[in-house]
C-alpha positions in Angstrom: 143.6 103.5 -99.7 141.8 105.5 -102.4 140.7 109.0 -101.8 137.4 110.2 -103.1 139.2 112.2 -105.8 140.7 108.9 -107.1 137.3 107.5 -107.9 135.3 108.5 -111.0 132.0 107.4 -112.5 131.3 107.1 -116.2 128.3 106.3 -118.4 128.9 104.3 -121.5 126.8 103.3 -124.5 128.2 100.4 -126.6 127.1 99.7 -130.2 127.9 96.8 -132.4 127.4 93.1 -131.7 126.7 93.6 -128.0 123.4 91.8 -127.5 122.8 88.1 -127.3 126.6 87.5 -126.9 127.0 87.6 -123.1 128.1 91.2 -123.0 126.3 92.0 -119.7 127.6 88.9 -118.0 131.1 89.5 -119.2 131.1 93.1 -118.2 129.7 92.2 -114.8 132.3 89.5 -114.2 135.2 91.7 -115.2 133.9 94.7 -113.2 133.5 92.6 -110.1 137.0 91.1 -110.5 138.4 94.7 -110.6 136.3 95.8 -107.6 134.2 98.3 -109.6 130.6 99.2 -108.9 127.7 100.2 -111.2 125.4 98.5 -113.6 125.0 97.3 -117.2 121.7 97.0 -119.1 120.5 96.1 -122.6 118.6 98.7 -124.6 116.9 98.3 -128.0 120.0 98.8 -130.1 122.9 99.1 -127.7 124.1 98.3 -124.2 124.4 101.0 -121.5 126.7 100.8 -118.5 127.5 103.1 -115.5 130.7 102.1 -113.8 132.5 103.7 -110.8 136.0 103.2 -109.5 139.6 104.1 -110.1 140.1 105.4 -113.7 142.8 102.8 -114.4 140.5 100.0 -113.5 137.7 101.3 -115.6 140.1 101.6 -118.5 141.0 98.0 -117.9 137.4 96.9 -118.0 136.9 98.6 -121.3 140.1 97.1 -122.7 139.0 93.6 -121.7 135.6 94.1 -123.2 137.2 95.1 -126.5 139.9 92.4 -126.5 139.0 89.2 -124.7 135.7 87.9 -126.2 135.4 86.6 -129.7 131.6 87.0 -129.7 131.5 90.7 -128.5 132.3 93.3 -131.2 132.2 96.9 -130.1 131.9 99.2 -133.2 131.3 102.4 -131.4 131.3 103.7 -127.8 130.1 106.9 -126.3 131.1 108.0 -122.8 130.3 110.8 -120.4 131.5 111.6 -116.9 129.0 111.4 -114.0 128.8 112.4 -110.4 129.7 109.6 -107.9 127.0 107.5 -106.3 127.0 105.5 -103.1 126.8 101.8 -104.1 128.4 98.6 -103.0 128.5 96.3 -106.1 128.2 95.9 -109.8 124.9 94.5 -111.1 123.1 93.5 -114.3 119.8 95.3 -114.7 116.9 94.2 -116.9 
């Protein structure tokens, strides 16, 4: 069982070909399969995502987003650590 100290939360901004290519749906499906919580949302020129869970699983989410979809192309990513939130699932926001 994970302790609270094993869980982290991160905020990401993704730039590149990340809109109109299924990025949010792909991120949501991968996050759910890994048992992560958080959200993903389109912005004008990038996609934002907050994700919470074990660091290794978050790293796996990012790896899969970079490697497994021919339509998505991430050119640049920014990331910052955030305080944990109480939530139960990963969701797509509009």
